[in-house]
KOLGU-4560 file (N, C-alpha, C; in nm, 3 decimals, padded with zeros to 5 digits):
<recs>
<n_xx: 11.935 n_yy: 06.317 n_zz: 08.300 ca_xx: 11.847 ca_yy: 06.232 ca_zz: 08.224 c_xx: 11.790 c_yy: 06.306 c_zz: 08.104 mol: A seq: 1 type: MET>
<n_xx: 11.754 n_yy: 06.434 n_zz: 08.124 ca_xx: 11.697 ca_yy: 06.512 ca_zz: 08.014 c_xx: 11.801 c_yy: 06.539 c_zz: 07.906 mol: A seq: 2 type: ALA>
<n_xx: 11.928 n_yy: 06.545 n_zz: 07.944 ca_xx: 12.034 ca_yy: 06.571 ca_zz: 07.847 c_xx: 12.051 c_yy: 06.453 c_zz: 07.750 mol: A seq: 3 type: GLU>
<n_xx: 12.023 n_yy: 06.332 n_zz: 07.796 ca_xx: 12.041 ca_yy: 06.213 ca_zz: 07.714 c_xx: 11.928 c_yy: 06.193 c_zz: 07.614 mol: A seq: 4 type: ASN>
<n_xx: 11.815 n_yy: 06.260 n_zz: 07.638 ca_xx: 11.701 ca_yy: 06.242 ca_zz: 07.548 c_xx: 11.727 c_yy: 06.313 c_zz: 07.416 mol: A seq: 5 type: LYS>
<n_xx: 11.704 n_yy: 06.243 n_zz: 07.309 ca_xx: 11.716 ca_yy: 06.301 ca_zz: 07.175 c_xx: 11.576 c_yy: 06.317 c_zz: 07.119 mol: A seq: 6 type: LYS>
<n_xx: 11.551 n_yy: 06.428 n_zz: 07.057 ca_xx: 11.421 ca_yy: 06.451 ca_zz: 06.994 c_xx: 11.422 c_yy: 06.383 c_zz: 06.859 mol: A seq: 7 type: ILE>
<n_xx: 11.322 n_yy: 06.300 n_zz: 06.835 ca_xx: 11.311 ca_yy: 06.234 ca_zz: 06.706 c_xx: 11.262 c_yy: 06.336 c_zz: 06.603 mol: A seq: 8 type: LYS>
<n_xx: 11.331 n_yy: 06.342 n_zz: 06.492 ca_xx: 11.298 ca_yy: 06.438 ca_zz: 06.388 c_xx: 11.249 c_yy: 06.367 c_zz: 06.264 mol: A seq: 9 type: LYS>
<n_xx: 11.156 n_yy: 06.430 n_zz: 06.201 ca_xx: 11.106 ca_yy: 06.379 ca_zz: 06.074 c_xx: 11.210 c_yy: 06.410 c_zz: 05.967 mol: A seq: 10 type: CYS>
<n_xx: 11.249 n_yy: 06.314 n_zz: 05.884 ca_xx: 11.353 ca_yy: 06.340 ca_zz: 05.784 c_xx: 11.312 c_yy: 06.440 c_zz: 05.676 mol: A seq: 11 type: PRO>
<n_xx: 11.183 n_yy: 06.463 n_zz: 05.658 ca_xx: 11.138 ca_yy: 06.558 ca_zz: 05.555 c_xx: 11.091 c_yy: 06.690 c_zz: 05.617 mol: A seq: 12 type: VAL>
<n_xx: 11.122 n_yy: 06.714 n_zz: 05.742 ca_xx: 11.079 ca_yy: 06.835 ca_zz: 05.810 c_xx: 11.154 c_yy: 06.956 c_zz: 05.754 mol: A seq: 13 type: SER>
<n_xx: 11.084 n_yy: 07.068 n_zz: 05.745 ca_xx: 11.144 ca_yy: 07.192 ca_zz: 05.697 c_xx: 11.196 c_yy: 07.279 c_zz: 05.811 mol: A seq: 14 type: LEU>
<n_xx: 11.181 n_yy: 07.234 n_zz: 05.934 ca_xx: 11.229 ca_yy: 07.311 ca_zz: 06.048 c_xx: 11.380 c_yy: 07.297 c_zz: 06.059 mol: A seq: 15 type: GLN>
<n_xx: 11.449 n_yy: 07.406 n_zz: 06.093 ca_xx: 11.595 ca_yy: 07.399 ca_zz: 06.106 c_xx: 11.636 c_yy: 07.317 c_zz: 06.228 mol: A seq: 16 type: PRO>
<n_xx: 11.756 n_yy: 07.264 n_zz: 06.223 ca_xx: 11.811 ca_yy: 07.185 ca_zz: 06.333 c_xx: 11.866 c_yy: 07.282 c_zz: 06.438 mol: A seq: 17 type: ASP>
<n_xx: 11.785 n_yy: 07.314 n_zz: 06.537 ca_xx: 11.818 ca_yy: 07.414 ca_zz: 06.637 c_xx: 11.935 c_yy: 07.371 c_zz: 06.724 mol: A seq: 18 type: ILE>
<n_xx: 11.944 n_yy: 07.243 n_zz: 06.755 ca_xx: 12.051 ca_yy: 07.196 ca_zz: 06.844 c_xx: 12.188 c_yy: 07.228 c_zz: 06.787 mol: A seq: 19 type: GLU>
<n_xx: 12.207 n_yy: 07.208 n_zz: 06.660 ca_xx: 12.337 ca_yy: 07.238 ca_zz: 06.598 c_xx: 12.361 c_yy: 07.388 c_zz: 06.592 mol: A seq: 20 type: ASN>
<n_xx: 12.256 n_yy: 07.466 n_zz: 06.571 ca_xx: 12.273 ca_yy: 07.611 ca_zz: 06.566 c_xx: 12.313 c_yy: 07.667 c_zz: 06.701 mol: A seq: 21 type: LEU>
<n_xx: 12.255 n_yy: 07.615 n_zz: 06.808 ca_xx: 12.286 ca_yy: 07.665 ca_zz: 06.941 c_xx: 12.428 c_yy: 07.628 c_zz: 06.985 mol: A seq: 22 type: LEU>
<n_xx: 12.479 n_yy: 07.518 n_zz: 06.939 ca_xx: 12.614 ca_yy: 07.477 ca_zz: 06.976 c_xx: 12.719 c_yy: 07.565 c_zz: 06.910 mol: A seq: 23 type: GLN>
<n_xx: 12.686 n_yy: 07.626 n_zz: 06.795 ca_xx: 12.782 ca_yy: 07.708 ca_zz: 06.722 c_xx: 12.792 c_yy: 07.850 c_zz: 06.776 mol: A seq: 24 type: ASP>
<n_xx: 12.704 n_yy: 07.891 n_zz: 06.867 ca_xx: 12.705 ca_yy: 08.027 ca_zz: 06.920 c_xx: 12.816 c_yy: 08.047 c_zz: 07.021 mol: A seq: 25 type: LEU>
<n_xx: 12.874 n_yy: 08.166 n_zz: 07.019 ca_xx: 12.978 ca_yy: 08.202 ca_zz: 07.115 c_xx: 12.932 c_yy: 08.326 c_zz: 07.191 mol: A seq: 26 type: THR>
<n_xx: 12.997 n_yy: 08.360 n_zz: 07.302 ca_xx: 12.960 ca_yy: 08.482 ca_zz: 07.375 c_xx: 12.975 c_yy: 08.609 c_zz: 07.290 mol: A seq: 27 type: PRO>
<n_xx: 13.065 n_yy: 08.607 n_zz: 07.194 ca_xx: 13.084 ca_yy: 08.724 ca_zz: 07.106 c_xx: 12.960 c_yy: 08.750 c_zz: 07.020 mol: A seq: 28 type: ASP>
<n_xx: 12.881 n_yy: 08.647 n_zz: 06.995 ca_xx: 12.759 ca_yy: 08.664 ca_zz: 06.917 c_xx: 12.655 c_yy: 08.748 c_zz: 06.991 mol: A seq: 29 type: ASP>
<n_xx: 12.670 n_yy: 08.761 n_zz: 07.123 ca_xx: 12.574 ca_yy: 08.834 ca_zz: 07.204 c_xx: 12.630 c_yy: 08.968 c_zz: 07.253 mol: A seq: 30 type: PHE>
<n_xx: 12.738 n_yy: 09.013 n_zz: 07.193 ca_xx: 12.797 ca_yy: 09.141 ca_zz: 07.233 c_xx: 12.706 c_yy: 09.256 c_zz: 07.193 mol: A seq: 31 type: ALA>
<n_xx: 12.711 n_yy: 09.364 n_zz: 07.269 ca_xx: 12.627 ca_yy: 09.480 ca_zz: 07.240 c_xx: 12.668 c_yy: 09.542 c_zz: 07.106 mol: A seq: 32 type: SER>
<n_xx: 12.571 n_yy: 09.596 n_zz: 07.038 ca_xx: 12.598 ca_yy: 09.661 ca_zz: 06.909 c_xx: 12.660 c_yy: 09.797 c_zz: 06.934 mol: A seq: 33 type: ALA>
<n_xx: 12.750 n_yy: 09.835 n_zz: 06.847 ca_xx: 12.812 ca_yy: 09.967 ca_zz: 06.858 c_xx: 12.712 c_yy: 10.073 c_zz: 06.811 mol: A seq: 34 type: SER>
<n_xx: 12.741 n_yy: 10.198 n_zz: 06.842 ca_xx: 12.648 ca_yy: 10.305 ca_zz: 06.801 c_xx: 12.639 c_yy: 10.314 c_zz: 06.649 mol: A seq: 35 type: SER>
<n_xx: 12.748 n_yy: 10.287 n_zz: 06.579 ca_xx: 12.746 ca_yy: 10.288 ca_zz: 06.433 c_xx: 12.655 c_yy: 10.176 c_zz: 06.379 mol: A seq: 36 type: GLN>
<n_xx: 12.663 n_yy: 10.059 n_zz: 06.439 ca_xx: 12.576 ca_yy: 09.948 ca_zz: 06.396 c_xx: 12.429 c_yy: 09.979 c_zz: 06.423 mol: A seq: 37 type: GLU>
<n_xx: 12.402 n_yy: 10.045 n_zz: 06.535 ca_xx: 12.264 ca_yy: 10.083 ca_zz: 06.566 c_xx: 12.211 c_yy: 10.184 c_zz: 06.466 mol: A seq: 38 type: LYS>
<n_xx: 12.294 n_yy: 10.282 n_zz: 06.429 ca_xx: 12.251 ca_yy: 10.383 ca_zz: 06.332 c_xx: 12.227 c_yy: 10.320 c_zz: 06.195 mol: A seq: 39 type: GLU>
<n_xx: 12.310 n_yy: 10.225 n_zz: 06.157 ca_xx: 12.294 ca_yy: 10.159 ca_zz: 06.028 c_xx: 12.168 c_yy: 10.072 c_zz: 06.025 mol: A seq: 40 type: ASP>
<n_xx: 12.129 n_yy: 10.022 n_zz: 06.140 ca_xx: 12.013 ca_yy: 09.934 ca_zz: 06.148 c_xx: 11.882 c_yy: 10.011 c_zz: 06.132 mol: A seq: 41 type: PHE>
<n_xx: 11.878 n_yy: 10.131 n_zz: 06.185 ca_xx: 11.757 ca_yy: 10.212 ca_zz: 06.180 c_xx: 11.738 c_yy: 10.265 c_zz: 06.039 mol: A seq: 42 type: ILE>
<n_xx: 11.619 n_yy: 10.242 n_zz: 05.985 ca_xx: 11.588 ca_yy: 10.289 ca_zz: 05.851 c_xx: 11.515 c_yy: 10.423 c_zz: 05.861 mol: A seq: 43 type: GLN>
<n_xx: 11.558 n_yy: 10.516 n_zz: 05.778 ca_xx: 11.492 ca_yy: 10.646 ca_zz: 05.777 c_xx: 11.368 c_yy: 10.637 c_zz: 05.690 mol: A seq: 44 type: ASP>
<n_xx: 11.253 n_yy: 10.663 n_zz: 05.750 ca_xx: 11.126 ca_yy: 10.663 ca_zz: 05.678 c_xx: 11.053 c_yy: 10.792 c_zz: 05.707 mol: A seq: 45 type: ARG>
<n_xx: 10.981 n_yy: 10.837 n_zz: 05.607 ca_xx: 10.900 ca_yy: 10.956 ca_zz: 05.626 c_xx: 10.781 c_yy: 10.922 c_zz: 05.714 mol: A seq: 46 type: GLN>
<n_xx: 10.752 n_yy: 11.007 n_zz: 05.809 ca_xx: 10.639 ca_yy: 10.984 ca_zz: 05.897 c_xx: 10.509 c_yy: 11.001 c_zz: 05.818 mol: A seq: 47 type: SER>
<n_xx: 10.416 n_yy: 10.907 n_zz: 05.838 ca_xx: 10.290 ca_yy: 10.909 ca_zz: 05.765 c_xx: 10.176 c_yy: 10.905 c_zz: 05.866 mol: A seq: 48 type: VAL>
<n_xx: 10.076 n_yy: 10.990 n_zz: 05.844 ca_xx: 09.962 ca_yy: 10.992 ca_zz: 05.935 c_xx: 09.874 c_yy: 10.868 c_zz: 05.913 mol: A seq: 49 type: SER>
<n_xx: 09.784 n_yy: 10.846 n_zz: 06.006 ca_xx: 09.695 ca_yy: 10.730 ca_zz: 05.999 c_xx: 09.611 c_yy: 10.736 c_zz: 05.872 mol: A seq: 50 type: TYR>
<n_xx: 09.550 n_yy: 10.851 n_zz: 05.844 ca_xx: 09.459 ca_yy: 10.862 ca_zz: 05.730 c_xx: 09.534 c_yy: 10.858 c_zz: 05.598 mol: A seq: 51 type: TRP>
<n_xx: 09.653 n_yy: 10.914 n_zz: 05.595 ca_xx: 09.733 ca_yy: 10.909 ca_zz: 05.473 c_xx: 09.771 c_yy: 10.765 c_zz: 05.441 mol: A seq: 52 type: LYS>
<n_xx: 09.808 n_yy: 10.689 n_zz: 05.544 ca_xx: 09.842 ca_yy: 10.548 ca_zz: 05.525 c_xx: 09.718 c_yy: 10.468 c_zz: 05.484 mol: A seq: 53 type: ASP>
<n_xx: 09.604 n_yy: 10.498 n_zz: 05.546 ca_xx: 09.481 ca_yy: 10.428 ca_zz: 05.511 c_xx: 09.443 c_yy: 10.454 c_zz: 05.365 mol: A seq: 54 type: ALA>
<n_xx: 09.454 n_yy: 10.580 n_zz: 05.322 ca_xx: 09.421 ca_yy: 10.615 ca_zz: 05.183 c_xx: 09.516 c_yy: 10.545 c_zz: 05.086 mol: A seq: 55 type: TRP>
<n_xx: 09.644 n_yy: 10.541 n_zz: 05.120 ca_xx: 09.743 ca_yy: 10.474 ca_zz: 05.034 c_xx: 09.709 c_yy: 10.326 c_zz: 05.020 mol: A seq: 56 type: ARG>
<n_xx: 09.674 n_yy: 10.262 n_zz: 05.130 ca_xx: 09.640 ca_yy: 10.120 ca_zz: 05.125 c_xx: 09.511 c_yy: 10.096 c_zz: 05.048 mol: A seq: 57 type: ARG>
<n_xx: 09.416 n_yy: 10.186 n_zz: 05.062 ca_xx: 09.290 ca_yy: 10.172 ca_zz: 04.990 c_xx: 09.312 c_yy: 10.184 c_zz: 04.840 mol: A seq: 58 type: LEU>
<n_xx: 09.393 n_yy: 10.280 n_zz: 04.800 ca_xx: 09.423 ca_yy: 10.295 ca_zz: 04.656 c_xx: 09.496 c_yy: 10.172 c_zz: 04.603 mol: A seq: 59 type: LYS>
<n_xx: 09.579 n_yy: 10.116 n_zz: 04.685 ca_xx: 09.656 ca_yy: 09.999 ca_zz: 04.645 c_xx: 09.565 c_yy: 09.878 c_zz: 04.623 mol: A seq: 60 type: LYS>
<n_xx: 09.457 n_yy: 09.869 n_zz: 04.701 ca_xx: 09.368 ca_yy: 09.753 ca_zz: 04.692 c_xx: 09.234 c_yy: 09.790 c_zz: 04.628 mol: A seq: 61 type: LYS>
<n_xx: 09.235 n_yy: 09.892 n_zz: 04.546 ca_xx: 09.110 ca_yy: 09.937 ca_zz: 04.486 c_xx: 09.046 c_yy: 09.829 c_zz: 04.400 mol: A seq: 62 type: MET>
<n_xx: 09.123 n_yy: 09.748 n_zz: 04.331 ca_xx: 09.068 ca_yy: 09.641 ca_zz: 04.247 c_xx: 08.987 c_yy: 09.543 c_zz: 04.331 mol: A seq: 63 type: TRP>
<n_xx: 09.034 n_yy: 09.516 n_zz: 04.453 ca_xx: 08.963 ca_yy: 09.424 ca_zz: 04.541 c_xx: 08.828 c_yy: 09.484 c_zz: 04.581 mol: A seq: 64 type: TRP>
<n_xx: 08.829 n_yy: 09.614 n_zz: 04.607 ca_xx: 08.705 ca_yy: 09.681 ca_zz: 04.645 c_xx: 08.604 c_yy: 09.676 c_zz: 04.530 mol: A seq: 65 type: LEU>
<n_xx: 08.649 n_yy: 09.700 n_zz: 04.409 ca_xx: 08.558 ca_yy: 09.697 ca_zz: 04.292 c_xx: 08.503 c_yy: 09.556 c_zz: 04.269 mol: A seq: 66 type: TRP>
<n_xx: 08.579 n_yy: 09.455 n_zz: 04.295 ca_xx: 08.529 ca_yy: 09.317 ca_zz: 04.279 c_xx: 08.414 c_yy: 09.290 c_zz: 04.375 mol: A seq: 67 type: LEU>
<n_xx: 08.422 n_yy: 09.344 n_zz: 04.495 ca_xx: 08.318 ca_yy: 09.318 ca_zz: 04.593 c_xx: 08.195 c_yy: 09.407 c_zz: 04.572 mol: A seq: 68 type: HIS>
<n_xx: 08.212 n_yy: 09.519 n_zz: 04.509 ca_xx: 08.099 ca_yy: 09.607 ca_zz: 04.484 c_xx: 08.018 c_yy: 09.564 c_zz: 04.362 mol: A seq: 69 type: LEU>
<n_xx: 08.082 n_yy: 09.497 n_zz: 04.269 ca_xx: 08.013 ca_yy: 09.457 ca_zz: 04.145 c_xx: 07.931 c_yy: 09.334 c_zz: 04.162 mol: A seq: 70 type: VAL>
</recs>
């Protein structure tokens, strides 16, 4: 009975049509990633301390701070 129910969709909705997307998936889409794919996925970033990151963000938003102080 639940399979026969269709969800009514708004014609101007911006949400994707999930039912069609799920029907297009195959078991190969869920295969494990190879070690090369895993290495390519990981981005190399320099490690940043908490205070260094906080200072960087503060400098970036300094104009906002000056607006509130004035």
